[in-house]
Each structure stands twice: as C-alpha cells, then as structure tokens.
N, CA, C and O atoms as a Tinker XYZ file with bonds, in Angstrom:
   520  protein
     1  N    -15.589000    8.762000    2.603000    73     2
     2  CA   -14.804000    9.918000    2.239000    64     1     3
     3  C    -14.992000   10.174000    0.762000    63     2     4     5
     4  O    -15.076000    9.245000   -0.041000    81     3
     5  N    -15.056000   11.443000    0.414000    73     3     6
     6  CA   -15.133000   11.823000   -0.992000    64     5     7
     7  C    -13.717000   11.939000   -1.532000    63     6     8     9
     8  O    -12.934000   12.790000   -1.109000    81     7
     9  N    -13.412000   11.061000   -2.477000    73     7    10
    10  CA   -12.084000   11.064000   -3.077000    64     9    11
    11  C    -12.263000   11.105000   -4.583000    63    10    12    13
    12  O    -13.022000   10.320000   -5.150000    81    11
    13  N    -11.556000   12.027000   -5.227000    73    11    14
    14  CA   -11.579000   12.130000   -6.675000    64    13    15
    15  C    -10.202000   11.777000   -7.195000    63    14    16    17
    16  O     -9.195000   12.288000   -6.703000    81    15
    17  N    -10.155000   10.905000   -8.185000    73    15    18
    18  CA    -8.869000   10.531000   -8.775000    64    17    19
    19  C     -8.692000   11.243000  -10.105000    63    18    20    21
    20  O     -9.650000   11.465000  -10.845000    81    19
    21  N     -7.446000   11.595000  -10.391000    73    19    22
    22  CA    -7.110000   12.263000  -11.649000    64    21    23
    23  C     -5.876000   11.623000  -12.261000    63    22    24    25
    24  O     -4.941000   11.241000  -11.559000    81    23
    25  N     -5.892000   11.516000  -13.553000    73    23    26
    26  CA    -4.713000   11.155000  -14.323000    64    25    27
    27  C     -4.613000   12.219000  -15.414000    63    26    28    29
    28  O     -5.079000   12.007000  -16.533000    81    27
    29  N     -4.002000   13.372000  -15.088000    73    27    30
    30  CA    -4.021000   14.535000  -15.969000    64    29    31
    31  C     -3.402000   14.290000  -17.350000    63    30    32    33
    32  O     -2.446000   13.530000  -17.501000    81    31
    33  N     -3.980000   14.958000  -18.343000    73    31    34
    34  CA    -3.407000   14.934000  -19.690000    64    33    35
    35  C     -1.979000   15.441000  -19.627000    63    34    36    37
    36  O     -1.664000   16.356000  -18.866000    81    35
    37  N     -1.130000   14.843000  -20.425000    73    35    38
    38  CA     0.269000   15.248000  -20.461000    64    37    39
    39  C      1.157000   14.413000  -19.551000    63    38    40    41
    40  O      2.383000   14.477000  -19.645000    81    39
    41  N      0.545000   13.631000  -18.673000    73    39    42
    42  CA     1.303000   12.720000  -17.806000    64    41    43
    43  C      1.059000   11.291000  -18.284000    63    42    44    45
    44  O      0.002000   10.997000  -18.843000    81    43
    45  N      2.026000   10.405000  -18.070000    73    43    46
    46  CA     1.835000    9.023000  -18.528000    64    45    47
    47  C      0.664000    8.351000  -17.812000    63    46    48    49
    48  O      0.415000    8.607000  -16.634000    81    47
    49  N     -0.038000    7.503000  -18.527000    73    47    50
    50  CA    -1.139000    6.741000  -17.948000    64    49    51
    51  C     -0.542000    5.680000  -17.018000    63    50    52    53
    52  O      0.349000    4.940000  -17.432000    81    51
    53  N     -1.013000    5.592000  -15.778000    73    51    54
    54  CA    -0.484000    4.591000  -14.849000    64    53    55
    55  C     -0.669000    3.180000  -15.390000    63    54    56    57
    56  O     -1.736000    2.834000  -15.897000    81    55
    57  N      0.364000    2.381000  -15.278000    73    55    58
    58  CA     0.302000    1.001000  -15.738000    64    57    59
    59  C      0.243000    0.037000  -14.570000    63    58    60    61
    60  O      0.046000   -1.161000  -14.769000    81    59
    61  N      0.409000    0.531000  -13.371000    73    59    62
    62  CA     0.400000   -0.312000  -12.176000    64    61    63
    63  C     -0.863000   -0.100000  -11.377000    63    62    64    65
    64  O     -1.877000    0.365000  -11.899000    81    63
    65  N     -0.793000   -0.444000  -10.117000    73    63    66
    66  CA    -1.942000   -0.350000   -9.222000    64    65    67
    67  C     -1.886000    0.949000   -8.426000    63    66    68    69
    68  O     -1.780000    0.942000   -7.200000    81    67
    69  N     -1.959000    2.062000   -9.152000    73    67    70
    70  CA    -1.944000    3.379000   -8.518000    64    69    71
    71  C     -2.609000    4.395000   -9.435000    63    70    72    73
    72  O     -2.841000    4.124000  -10.613000    81    71
    73  N     -2.912000    5.557000   -8.892000    73    71    74
    74  CA    -3.406000    6.690000   -9.657000    64    73    75
    75  C     -2.417000    7.824000   -9.457000    63    74    76    77
    76  O     -1.658000    7.824000   -8.489000    81    75
    77  N     -2.421000    8.787000  -10.364000    73    75    78
    78  CA    -1.440000    9.875000  -10.272000    64    77    79
    79  C     -1.806000   10.912000   -9.215000    63    78    80    81
    80  O     -0.932000   11.400000   -8.499000    81    79
    81  N     -3.081000   11.251000   -9.111000    73    79    82
    82  CA    -3.508000   12.301000   -8.189000    64    81    83
    83  C     -4.786000   11.855000   -7.487000    63    82    84    85
    84  O     -5.708000   11.359000   -8.135000    81    83
    85  N     -4.848000   12.025000   -6.189000    73    83    86
    86  CA    -6.075000   11.850000   -5.417000    64    85    87
    87  C     -6.393000   13.171000   -4.739000    63    86    88    89
    88  O     -5.529000   13.788000   -4.116000    81    87
    89  N     -7.633000   13.593000   -4.865000    73    87    90
    90  CA    -8.088000   14.792000   -4.166000    64    89    91
    91  C     -9.062000   14.327000   -3.094000    63    90    92    93
    92  O    -10.117000   13.777000   -3.407000    81    91
    93  N     -8.712000   14.546000   -1.836000    73    91    94
    94  CA    -9.554000   14.108000   -0.729000    64    93    95
    95  C    -10.217000   15.319000   -0.095000    63    94    96    97
    96  O     -9.572000   16.331000    0.180000    81    95
    97  N    -11.504000   15.195000    0.128000    73    95    98
    98  CA   -12.239000   16.272000    0.784000    64    97    99
    99  C    -11.836000   16.333000    2.253000    63    98   100   101
   100  O    -11.260000   15.380000    2.776000    81    99
   101  N    -12.126000   17.424000    2.908000    73    99   102
   102  CA   -11.726000   17.542000    4.314000    64   101   103
   103  C    -12.170000   16.340000    5.141000    63   102   104   105
   104  O    -13.267000   15.808000    4.974000    81   103
   105  N    -11.299000   15.948000    6.012000    73   103   106
   106  CA   -11.571000   14.822000    6.895000    64   105   107
   107  C    -10.387000   14.626000    7.828000    63   106   108   109
   108  O     -9.450000   15.423000    7.834000    81   107
   109  N    -10.438000   13.574000    8.603000    73   107   110
   110  CA    -9.330000   13.253000    9.504000    64   109   111
   111  C     -8.247000   12.544000    8.718000    63   110   112   113
   112  O     -8.516000   11.578000    8.004000    81   111
   113  N     -7.032000   13.023000    8.850000    73   111   114
   114  CA    -5.903000   12.360000    8.203000    64   113   115
   115  C     -5.366000   11.301000    9.159000    63   114   116   117
   116  O     -5.129000   11.559000   10.339000    81   115
   117  N     -5.181000   10.105000    8.614000    73   115   118
   118  CA    -4.679000    8.986000    9.406000    64   117   119
   119  C     -3.396000    8.496000    8.744000    63   118   120   121
   120  O     -3.392000    8.156000    7.561000    81   119
   121  N     -2.317000    8.462000    9.502000    73   119   122
   122  CA    -1.016000    8.045000    8.996000    64   121   123
   123  C     -0.705000    6.668000    9.583000    63   122   124   125
   124  O     -0.641000    6.498000   10.801000    81   123
   125  N     -0.515000    5.698000    8.703000    73   123   126
   126  CA    -0.269000    4.323000    9.134000    64   125   127
   127  C      1.206000    4.016000    8.916000    63   126   128   129
   128  O      1.707000    4.084000    7.794000    81   127
   129  N      1.885000    3.683000    9.985000    73   127   130
   130  CA     3.316000    3.394000    9.946000    64   129   131
   131  C      3.603000    2.214000    9.020000    63   130   132   133
   132  O      2.721000    1.406000    8.728000    81   131
   133  N      4.839000    2.131000    8.570000    73   131   134
   134  CA     5.262000    1.043000    7.708000    64   133   135
   135  C      4.941000   -0.312000    8.326000    63   134   136   137
   136  O      5.265000   -0.584000    9.482000    81   135
   137  N      4.296000   -1.152000    7.524000    73   135   138
   138  CA     3.912000   -2.486000    7.968000    64   137   139
   139  C      4.705000   -3.522000    7.174000    63   138   140   141
   140  O      4.976000   -3.341000    5.987000    81   139
   141  N      5.066000   -4.599000    7.847000    73   139   142
   142  CA     5.766000   -5.704000    7.205000    64   141   143
   143  C      4.941000   -6.974000    7.375000    63   142   144   145
   144  O      3.940000   -6.990000    8.091000    81   143
   145  N      5.371000   -8.018000    6.717000    73   143   146
   146  CA     4.639000   -9.287000    6.738000    64   145   147
   147  C      5.051000  -10.144000    7.932000    63   146   148   149
   148  O      5.548000  -11.259000    7.767000    81   147
   149  N      4.842000   -9.618000    9.117000    73   147   150
   150  CA     5.110000  -10.401000   10.323000    64   149   151
   151  C      3.801000  -10.572000   11.087000    63   150   152   153
   152  O      2.951000   -9.681000   11.090000    81   151
   153  N      3.651000  -11.714000   11.729000    73   151   154
   154  CA     2.424000  -11.975000   12.477000    64   153   155
   155  C      2.572000  -11.479000   13.923000    63   154   156   157
   156  O      3.562000  -10.834000   14.268000    81   155
   157  N      1.575000  -11.788000   14.761000    73   155   158
   158  CA     1.580000  -11.338000   16.165000    64   157   159
   159  C      2.780000  -11.834000   16.951000    63   158   160   161
   160  O      3.203000  -11.198000   17.916000    81   159
   161  N      3.328000  -12.967000   16.540000    73   159   162
   162  CA     4.472000  -13.532000   17.251000    64   161   163
   163  C      5.798000  -13.102000   16.639000    63   162   164   165
   164  O      6.864000  -13.531000   17.081000    81   163
   165  N      5.723000  -12.250000   15.617000    73   163   166
   166  CA     6.939000  -11.774000   14.979000    64   165   167
   167  C      7.468000  -12.677000   13.885000    63   166   168   169
   168  O      8.538000  -12.420000   13.334000    81   167
   169  N      6.729000  -13.740000   13.558000    73   167   170
   170  CA     7.152000  -14.645000   12.485000    64   169   171
   171  C      6.777000  -14.044000   11.136000    63   170   172   173
   172  O      5.692000  -13.484000   10.981000    81   171
   173  N      7.669000  -14.159000   10.167000    73   171   174
   174  CA     7.418000  -13.608000    8.839000    64   173   175
   175  C      6.469000  -14.530000    8.071000    63   174   176   177
   176  O      6.673000  -15.742000    8.005000    81   175
   177  N      5.439000  -13.931000    7.500000    73   175   178
   178  CA     4.454000  -14.627000    6.689000    64   177   179
   179  C      4.919000  -14.565000    5.230000    63   178   180   181
   180  O      5.362000  -13.512000    4.772000    81   179
   181  N      4.825000  -15.669000    4.502000    73   179   182
   182  CA     5.142000  -15.659000    3.079000    64   181   183
   183  C      6.617000  -15.505000    2.769000    63   182   184   185
   184  O      6.973000  -14.772000    1.846000    81   183
   185  N      7.471000  -16.163000    3.500000    73   183   186
   186  CA     8.914000  -16.072000    3.262000    64   185   187
   187  C      9.202000  -16.419000    1.805000    63   186   188   189
   188  O      8.792000  -17.471000    1.316000    81   187
   189  N      9.911000  -15.523000    1.117000    73   187   190
   190  CA    10.287000  -15.739000   -0.270000    64   189   191
   191  C      9.199000  -15.451000   -1.288000    63   190   192   193
   192  O      9.430000  -15.626000   -2.484000    81   191
   193  N      8.017000  -15.014000   -0.859000    73   191   194
   194  CA     6.876000  -14.795000   -1.756000    64   193   195
   195  C      6.385000  -13.349000   -1.639000    63   194   196   197
   196  O      5.644000  -13.028000   -0.709000    81   195
   197  N      6.788000  -12.468000   -2.572000    73   195   198
   198  CA     6.402000  -11.064000   -2.463000    64   197   199
   199  C      4.896000  -10.837000   -2.548000    63   198   200   201
   200  O      4.383000   -9.910000   -1.920000    81   199
   201  N      4.176000  -11.659000   -3.310000    73   199   202
   202  CA     2.721000  -11.516000   -3.377000    64   201   203
   203  C      2.068000  -11.825000   -2.045000    63   202   204   205
   204  O      1.200000  -11.083000   -1.584000    81   203
   205  N      2.483000  -12.921000   -1.426000    73   203   206
   206  CA     1.932000  -13.300000   -0.120000    64   205   207
   207  C      2.275000  -12.244000    0.928000    63   206   208   209
   208  O      1.436000  -11.899000    1.761000    81   207
   209  N      3.493000  -11.737000    0.889000    73   207   210
   210  CA     3.865000  -10.695000    1.853000    64   209   211
   211  C      3.058000   -9.427000    1.626000    63   210   212   213
   212  O      2.664000   -8.767000    2.588000    81   211
   213  N      2.806000   -9.076000    0.371000    73   211   214
   214  CA     2.008000   -7.879000    0.081000    64   213   215
   215  C      0.602000   -8.038000    0.628000    63   214   216   217
   216  O      0.079000   -7.122000    1.264000    81   215
   217  N     -0.023000   -9.194000    0.389000    73   215   218
   218  CA    -1.378000   -9.422000    0.908000    64   217   219
   219  C     -1.394000   -9.357000    2.446000    63   218   220   221
   220  O     -2.329000   -8.812000    3.032000    81   219
   221  N     -0.370000   -9.909000    3.092000    73   219   222
   222  CA    -0.288000   -9.856000    4.558000    64   221   223
   223  C     -0.155000   -8.419000    5.042000    63   222   224   225
   224  O     -0.813000   -8.020000    6.003000    81   223
   225  N      0.690000   -7.649000    4.382000    73   223   226
   226  CA     0.890000   -6.249000    4.767000    64   225   227
   227  C     -0.403000   -5.454000    4.566000    63   226   228   229
   228  O     -0.804000   -4.690000    5.443000    81   227
   229  N     -1.047000   -5.631000    3.424000    73   227   230
   230  CA    -2.287000   -4.894000    3.169000    64   229   231
   231  C     -3.380000   -5.305000    4.153000    63   230   232   233
   232  O     -4.235000   -4.489000    4.498000    81   231
   233  N     -3.366000   -6.547000    4.606000    73   231   234
   234  CA    -4.303000   -6.968000    5.649000    64   233   235
   235  C     -4.082000   -6.205000    6.946000    63   234   236   237
   236  O     -5.035000   -5.832000    7.630000    81   235
   237  N     -2.826000   -5.978000    7.275000    73   235   238
   238  CA    -2.511000   -5.209000    8.486000    64   237   239
   239  C     -2.903000   -3.742000    8.316000    63   238   240   241
   240  O     -3.391000   -3.115000    9.257000    81   239
   241  N     -2.692000   -3.197000    7.121000    73   239   242
   242  CA    -3.095000   -1.812000    6.857000    64   241   243
   243  C     -4.617000   -1.701000    6.945000    63   242   244   245
   244  O     -5.139000   -0.718000    7.470000    81   243
   245  N     -5.321000   -2.699000    6.436000    73   243   246
   246  CA    -6.790000   -2.711000    6.532000    64   245   247
   247  C     -7.234000   -2.689000    7.997000    63   246   248   249
   248  O     -8.134000   -1.929000    8.357000    81   247
   249  N     -6.617000   -3.506000    8.836000    73   247   250
   250  CA    -6.956000   -3.492000   10.267000    64   249   251
   251  C     -6.704000   -2.121000   10.883000    63   250   252   253
   252  O     -7.503000   -1.636000   11.684000    81   251
   253  N     -5.595000   -1.504000   10.507000    73   251   254
   254  CA    -5.242000   -0.198000   11.072000    64   253   255
   255  C     -6.238000    0.882000   10.656000    63   254   256   257
   256  O     -6.695000    1.658000   11.495000    81   255
   257  N     -6.575000    0.936000    9.373000    73   255   258
   258  CA    -7.493000    1.981000    8.908000    64   257   259
   259  C     -8.897000    1.741000    9.467000    63   258   260   261
   260  O     -9.614000    2.695000    9.768000    81   259
   261  N     -9.290000    0.480000    9.605000    73   259   262
   262  CA   -10.599000    0.196000   10.204000    64   261   263
   263  C    -10.623000    0.561000   11.681000    63   262   264   265
   264  O    -11.648000    1.026000   12.181000    81   263
   265  N     -9.518000    0.361000   12.387000    73   263   266
   266  CA    -9.444000    0.753000   13.804000    64   265   267
   267  C     -9.596000    2.256000   13.969000    63   266   268   269
   268  O    -10.050000    2.734000   15.008000    81   267
   269  N     -9.210000    2.999000   12.933000    73   267   270
   270  CA    -9.334000    4.463000   12.964000    64   269   271
   271  C    -10.702000    4.926000   12.472000    63   270   272   273
   272  O    -10.969000    6.127000   12.421000    81   271
   273  N    -11.575000    3.976000   12.106000    73   271   274
   274  CA   -12.928000    4.333000   11.682000    64   273   275
   275  C    -13.103000    4.443000   10.182000    63   274   276   277
   276  O    -14.117000    4.965000    9.720000    81   275
   277  N    -12.137000    3.964000    9.408000    73   275   278
   278  CA   -12.230000    4.077000    7.957000    64   277   279
   279  C    -12.248000    2.727000    7.271000    63   278   280   281
   280  O    -12.425000    1.683000    7.900000    81   279
   281  N    -12.059000    2.778000    5.956000    73   279   282
   282  CA   -11.997000    1.580000    5.132000    64   281   283
   283  C    -10.806000    1.715000    4.186000    63   282   284   285
   284  O    -10.164000    2.763000    4.130000    81   283
   285  N    -10.523000    0.663000    3.456000    73   283   286
   286  CA    -9.448000    0.713000    2.460000    64   285   287
   287  C     -9.754000    1.745000    1.379000    63   286   288   289
   288  O     -8.840000    2.249000    0.727000    81   287
   289  N    -11.026000    2.062000    1.186000    73   287   290
   290  CA   -11.406000    3.080000    0.208000    64   289   291
   291  C    -10.918000    4.471000    0.621000    63   290   292   293
   292  O    -10.832000    5.372000   -0.214000    81   291
   293  N    -10.602000    4.646000    1.898000    73   291   294
   294  CA   -10.135000    5.930000    2.408000    64   293   295
   295  C     -8.632000    6.135000    2.248000    63   294   296   297
   296  O     -8.128000    7.228000    2.505000    81   295
   297  N     -7.910000    5.094000    1.827000    73   295   298
   298  CA    -6.452000    5.223000    1.632000    64   297   299
   299  C     -6.206000    6.098000    0.413000    63   298   300   301
   300  O     -6.684000    5.793000   -0.680000    81   299
   301  N     -5.466000    7.180000    0.595000    73   299   302
   302  CA    -5.172000    8.085000   -0.520000    64   301   303
   303  C     -3.732000    7.978000   -1.004000    63   302   304   305
   304  O     -3.439000    8.380000   -2.130000    81   303
   305  N     -2.821000    7.445000   -0.181000    73   303   306
   306  CA    -1.417000    7.350000   -0.588000    64   305   307
   307  C     -0.751000    6.165000    0.101000    63   306   308   309
   308  O     -1.050000    5.835000    1.248000    81   307
   309  N      0.168000    5.532000   -0.644000    73   307   310
   310  CA     0.980000    4.440000   -0.102000    64   309   311
   311  C      2.400000    4.594000   -0.600000    63   310   312   313
   312  O      2.643000    5.051000   -1.717000    81   311
   313  N      3.331000    4.203000    0.250000    73   311   314
   314  CA     4.732000    4.092000   -0.150000    64   313   315
   315  C      5.143000    2.642000    0.047000    63   314   316   317
   316  O      4.939000    2.068000    1.116000    81   315
   317  N      5.721000    2.058000   -0.990000    73   315   318
   318  CA     6.161000    0.670000   -0.959000    64   317   319
   319  C      7.684000    0.657000   -0.993000    63   318   320   321
   320  O      8.300000    1.241000   -1.885000    81   319
   321  N      8.277000   -0.006000   -0.028000    73   319   322
   322  CA     9.723000   -0.158000    0.031000    64   321   323
   323  C     10.010000   -1.638000   -0.201000    63   322   324   325
   324  O      9.628000   -2.479000    0.612000    81   323
   325  N     10.680000   -1.959000   -1.304000    73   323   326
   326  CA    10.927000   -3.341000   -1.689000    64   325   327
   327  C     12.425000   -3.599000   -1.772000    63   326   328   329
   328  O     13.196000   -2.733000   -2.185000    81   327
   329  N     12.822000   -4.797000   -1.374000    73   327   330
   330  CA    14.242000   -5.135000   -1.441000    64   329   331
   331  C     14.677000   -5.504000   -2.859000    63   330   332   333
   332  O     15.873000   -5.602000   -3.136000    81   331
   333  N     13.717000   -5.706000   -3.752000    73   331   334
   334  CA    14.023000   -6.047000   -5.148000    64   333   335
   335  C     12.985000   -5.419000   -6.059000    63   334   336   337
   336  O     11.789000   -5.652000   -5.882000    81   335
   337  N     13.416000   -4.635000   -7.021000    73   335   338
   338  CA    12.491000   -4.023000   -7.961000    64   337   339
   339  C     11.787000   -5.091000   -8.807000    63   338   340   341
   340  O     10.696000   -4.850000   -9.322000    81   339
   341  N     12.396000   -6.253000   -8.950000    73   339   342
   342  CA    11.779000   -7.324000   -9.738000    64   341   343
   343  C     10.502000   -7.860000   -9.086000    63   342   344   345
   344  O      9.761000   -8.600000   -9.733000    81   343
   345  N     10.221000   -7.511000   -7.830000    73   343   346
   346  CA     8.983000   -7.915000   -7.170000    64   345   347
   347  C      7.797000   -7.036000   -7.569000    63   346   348   349
   348  O      6.664000   -7.284000   -7.157000    81   347
   349  N      8.066000   -6.021000   -8.363000    73   347   350
   350  CA     7.054000   -5.034000   -8.742000    64   349   351
   351  C      5.774000   -5.692000   -9.255000    63   350   352   353
   352  O      4.682000   -5.330000   -8.818000    81   351
   353  N      5.888000   -6.635000  -10.160000    73   351   354
   354  CA     4.712000   -7.286000  -10.758000    64   353   355
   355  C      3.894000   -8.030000   -9.692000    63   354   356   357
   356  O      2.670000   -7.903000   -9.654000    81   355
   357  N      4.562000   -8.800000   -8.833000    73   355   358
   358  CA     3.860000   -9.541000   -7.779000    64   357   359
   359  C      3.174000   -8.604000   -6.793000    63   358   360   361
   360  O      2.051000   -8.859000   -6.357000    81   359
   361  N      3.854000   -7.525000   -6.449000    73   359   362
   362  CA     3.289000   -6.544000   -5.515000    64   361   363
   363  C      2.051000   -5.903000   -6.125000    63   362   364   365
   364  O      1.020000   -5.799000   -5.460000    81   363
   365  N      2.138000   -5.469000   -7.390000    73   363   366
   366  CA     0.989000   -4.834000   -8.042000    64   365   367
   367  C     -0.184000   -5.796000   -8.189000    63   366   368   369
   368  O     -1.333000   -5.399000   -7.996000    81   367
   369  N      0.084000   -7.032000   -8.522000    73   367   370
   370  CA    -0.983000   -8.027000   -8.656000    64   369   371
   371  C     -1.721000   -8.202000   -7.329000    63   370   372   373
   372  O     -2.951000   -8.234000   -7.305000    81   371
   373  N     -0.986000   -8.315000   -6.241000    73   371   374
   374  CA    -1.604000   -8.461000   -4.922000    64   373   375
   375  C     -2.368000   -7.197000   -4.535000    63   374   376   377
   376  O     -3.444000   -7.276000   -3.944000    81   375
   377  N     -1.812000   -6.035000   -4.868000    73   375   378
   378  CA    -2.517000   -4.780000   -4.561000    64   377   379
   379  C     -3.844000   -4.708000   -5.308000    63   378   380   381
   380  O     -4.849000   -4.280000   -4.741000    81   379
   381  N     -3.859000   -5.124000   -6.579000    73   379   382
   382  CA    -5.112000   -5.125000   -7.345000    64   381   383
   383  C     -6.137000   -6.055000   -6.703000    63   382   384   385
   384  O     -7.320000   -5.719000   -6.640000    81   383
   385  N     -5.698000   -7.221000   -6.227000    73   383   386
   386  CA    -6.610000   -8.165000   -5.561000    64   385   387
   387  C     -7.271000   -7.522000   -4.351000    63   386   388   389
   388  O     -8.473000   -7.676000   -4.138000    81   387
   389  N     -6.489000   -6.805000   -3.566000    73   387   390
   390  CA    -6.989000   -6.239000   -2.310000    64   389   391
   391  C     -7.710000   -4.910000   -2.523000    63   390   392   393
   392  O     -8.755000   -4.669000   -1.918000    81   391
   393  N     -7.165000   -4.051000   -3.373000    73   391   394
   394  CA    -7.702000   -2.698000   -3.527000    64   393   395
   395  C     -8.787000   -2.587000   -4.588000    63   394   396   397
   396  O     -9.507000   -1.589000   -4.621000    81   395
   397  N     -8.924000   -3.582000   -5.452000    73   395   398
   398  CA    -9.860000   -3.454000   -6.564000    64   397   399
   399  C     -9.348000   -2.374000   -7.502000    63   398   400   401
   400  O     -8.169000   -2.359000   -7.856000    81   399
   401  N    -10.234000   -1.470000   -7.904000    73   399   402
   402  CA    -9.840000   -0.382000   -8.808000    64   401   403
   403  C     -9.679000    0.938000   -8.065000    63   402   404   405
   404  O     -9.473000    1.975000   -8.696000    81   403
   405  N     -9.768000    0.920000   -6.739000    73   403   406
   406  CA    -9.668000    2.136000   -5.938000    64   405   407
   407  C     -8.222000    2.362000   -5.529000    63   406   408   409
   408  O     -7.845000    2.126000   -4.381000    81   407
   409  N     -7.421000    2.818000   -6.474000    73   407   410
   410  CA    -5.994000    2.930000   -6.219000    64   409   411
   411  C     -5.613000    4.239000   -5.532000    63   410   412   413
   412  O     -6.118000    5.306000   -5.883000    81   411
   413  N     -4.721000    4.146000   -4.554000    73   411   414
   414  CA    -4.144000    5.363000   -3.973000    64   413   415
   415  C     -3.010000    5.856000   -4.864000    63   414   416   417
   416  O     -2.595000    5.162000   -5.791000    81   415
   417  N     -2.518000    7.044000   -4.582000    73   415   418
   418  CA    -1.257000    7.424000   -5.196000    64   417   419
   419  C     -0.210000    6.523000   -4.572000    63   418   420   421
   420  O     -0.415000    6.001000   -3.476000    81   419
   421  N      0.905000    6.337000   -5.252000    73   419   422
   422  CA     1.863000    5.366000   -4.739000    64   421   423
   423  C      3.263000    5.656000   -5.229000    63   422   424   425
   424  O      3.466000    6.161000   -6.333000    81   423
   425  N      4.213000    5.330000   -4.396000    73   423   426
   426  CA     5.623000    5.382000   -4.743000    64   425   427
   427  C      6.220000    4.040000   -4.370000    63   426   428   429
   428  O      5.964000    3.518000   -3.285000    81   427
   429  N      7.027000    3.475000   -5.281000    73   427   430
   430  CA     7.729000    2.239000   -4.973000    64   429   431
   431  C      9.219000    2.509000   -5.073000    63   430   432   433
   432  O      9.705000    3.052000   -6.065000    81   431
   433  N      9.932000    2.120000   -4.028000    73   431   434
   434  CA    11.365000    2.370000   -3.937000    64   433   435
   435  C     12.072000    1.066000   -3.604000    63   434   436   437
   436  O     11.626000    0.315000   -2.737000    81   435
   437  N     13.172000    0.800000   -4.292000    73   435   438
   438  CA    13.997000   -0.342000   -3.910000    64   437   439
   439  C     14.945000    0.104000   -2.814000    63   438   440   441
   440  O     15.596000    1.144000   -2.915000    81   439
   441  N     15.011000   -0.701000   -1.764000    73   439   442
   442  CA    15.893000   -0.411000   -0.638000    64   441   443
   443  C     16.930000   -1.520000   -0.507000    63   442   444   445
   444  O     16.723000   -2.631000   -0.996000    81   443
   445  N     18.025000   -1.222000    0.141000    73   443   446
   446  CA    19.090000   -2.206000    0.317000    64   445   447
   447  C     18.634000   -3.350000    1.210000    63   446   448   449
   448  O     18.912000   -4.514000    0.924000    81   447
   449  N     17.938000   -3.025000    2.286000    73   447   450
   450  CA    17.503000   -4.057000    3.219000    64   449   451
   451  C     16.386000   -3.516000    4.099000    63   450   452   453
   452  O     16.182000   -2.306000    4.195000    81   451
   453  N     15.670000   -4.429000    4.737000    73   451   454
   454  CA    14.681000   -4.079000    5.742000    64   453   455
   455  C     15.168000   -4.614000    7.087000    63   454   456   457
   456  O     16.286000   -5.123000    7.176000    81   455
   457  N     14.361000   -4.509000    8.121000    73   455   458
   458  CA    14.781000   -4.857000    9.474000    64   457   459
   459  C     15.221000   -6.310000    9.628000    63   458   460   461
   460  O     16.072000   -6.617000   10.463000    81   459
   461  N     14.644000   -7.203000    8.828000    73   459   462
   462  CA    15.002000   -8.625000    8.880000    64   461   463
   463  C     15.202000   -9.112000    7.454000    63   462   464   465
   464  O     14.475000   -8.682000    6.558000    81   463
   465  N     16.157000   -9.987000    7.218000    73   463   466
   466  CA    16.475000  -10.404000    5.851000    64   465   467
   467  C     15.342000  -11.123000    5.123000    63   466   468   469
   468  O     15.303000  -11.080000    3.894000    81   467
   469  N     14.425000  -11.777000    5.822000    73   467   470
   470  CA    13.344000  -12.493000    5.155000    64   469   471
   471  C     12.178000  -11.585000    4.748000    63   470   472   473
   472  O     11.260000  -12.024000    4.055000    81   471
   473  N     12.217000  -10.312000    5.183000    73   471   474
   474  CA    11.196000   -9.347000    4.775000    64   473   475
   475  C     11.539000   -8.818000    3.393000    63   474   476   477
   476  O     12.663000   -8.380000    3.146000    81   475
   477  N     10.559000   -8.862000    2.488000    73   475   478
   478  CA    10.775000   -8.436000    1.110000    64   477   479
   479  C     10.250000   -7.034000    0.832000    63   478   480   481
   480  O     10.673000   -6.389000   -0.127000    81   479
   481  N      9.315000   -6.553000    1.682000    73   479   482
   482  CA     8.735000   -5.240000    1.443000    64   481   483
   483  C      8.141000   -4.671000    2.720000    63   482   484   485
   484  O      7.877000   -5.387000    3.686000    81   483
   485  N      7.947000   -3.391000    2.694000    73   483   486
   486  CA     7.277000   -2.657000    3.770000    64   485   487
   487  C      6.417000   -1.596000    3.106000    63   486   488   489
   488  O      6.832000   -0.988000    2.119000    81   487
   489  N      5.218000   -1.368000    3.639000    73   487   490
   490  CA     4.299000   -0.385000    3.066000    64   489   491
   491  C      3.765000    0.493000    4.173000    63   490   492   493
   492  O      3.337000   -0.003000    5.215000    81   491
   493  N      3.789000    1.817000    3.951000    73   491   494
   494  CA     3.072000    2.727000    4.847000    64   493   495
   495  C      1.935000    3.359000    4.059000    63   494   496   497
   496  O      1.925000    3.294000    2.830000    81   495
   497  N      0.975000    3.971000    4.752000    73   495   498
   498  CA    -0.199000    4.496000    4.082000    64   497   499
   499  C     -0.727000    5.734000    4.784000    63   498   500   501
   500  O     -0.485000    5.967000    5.968000    81   499
   501  N     -1.464000    6.525000    3.996000    73   499   502
   502  CA    -2.168000    7.696000    4.517000    64   501   503
   503  C     -3.628000    7.563000    4.091000    63   502   504   505
   504  O     -3.923000    7.281000    2.929000    81   503
   505  N     -4.536000    7.767000    5.043000    73   503   506
   506  CA    -5.972000    7.739000    4.754000    64   505   507
   507  C     -6.565000    9.086000    5.151000    63   506   508   509
   508  O     -6.050000    9.772000    6.035000    81   507
   509  N     -7.645000    9.448000    4.490000    73   507   510
   510  CA    -8.441000   10.611000    4.879000    64   509   511
   511  C     -9.853000   10.095000    5.125000    63   510   512   513
   512  O    -10.522000    9.607000    4.214000    81   511
   513  N    -10.289000   10.214000    6.375000    73   511   514
   514  CA   -11.566000    9.645000    6.787000    64   513   515
   515  C    -12.525000   10.781000    7.130000    63   514   516   517
   516  O    -12.213000   11.646000    7.948000    81   515
   517  N    -13.707000   10.766000    6.487000    73   515   518
   518  CA   -14.672000   11.820000    6.789000    64   517   519
   519  C    -15.487000   11.484000    8.006000    63   518   520
   520  O    -16.352000   12.265000    8.405000    81   519
C-alpha cells in the first residue's frame, strides 16, 4: 500500500510511536476489532506487564491484518485503551519494537476498566490494503 506520512508545520512533533497524518492511497479498508492480551484459551498473557501485553496484542493485530492479505506496514490508525496512563512509556517502547519506524496515527485513552481486571490495554486498528 502507498502510505504517506505527514507531520505538518505548526503542529507539535510526535514524541511517541505515532505520526500525525497518514495519507493512504485507494485500497481495501480493513477494520480490526479491539484486541487484548489473551491467548486461545482465554488466559491473559503478561499479567502486570504492559510491555508484554502490548507485544501480545500487536501480535494478534499482525495475524489479523495478514489474514486480510496485508502487513503491519498497511496499518494506518490505532486506538489504544489503557487502564493507566503511566503505562504510556512501556506501550510506546513495545510499539517501536514491533512497528519499527512505520507509525500509524494513534490515540491513547485511559479507561476505567477493561473486560477483565488483569487486562491492562486494548488496541484496535485500521489498515488500508492495496
């Protein structure tokens, strides 16, 4: 997919693992539902470790986008829902490990709780696949 990233003048330079604007050329839009750090049996991976949970979640997003015929490079947007804003650094570090420098646009929101108390974050994603 042809994706162009922009960080327009007059807006703050991103300090995390995201870009301000992604322009995606025409293609199939793929919407990936919120993923959590649970395995096939429903057990939570990385209990108490936001970095480990982020890597587990991004692994599931990778499987989903590949099943749709794309790659992680096709992800143009992500929303991160975290139970603690203090996990921001761990989440961004794990995202950099997985995404490299190909950052999607991103929003991070602190939420009161997720479906299970041991879950620290949930991420959904949008990809555009040519």
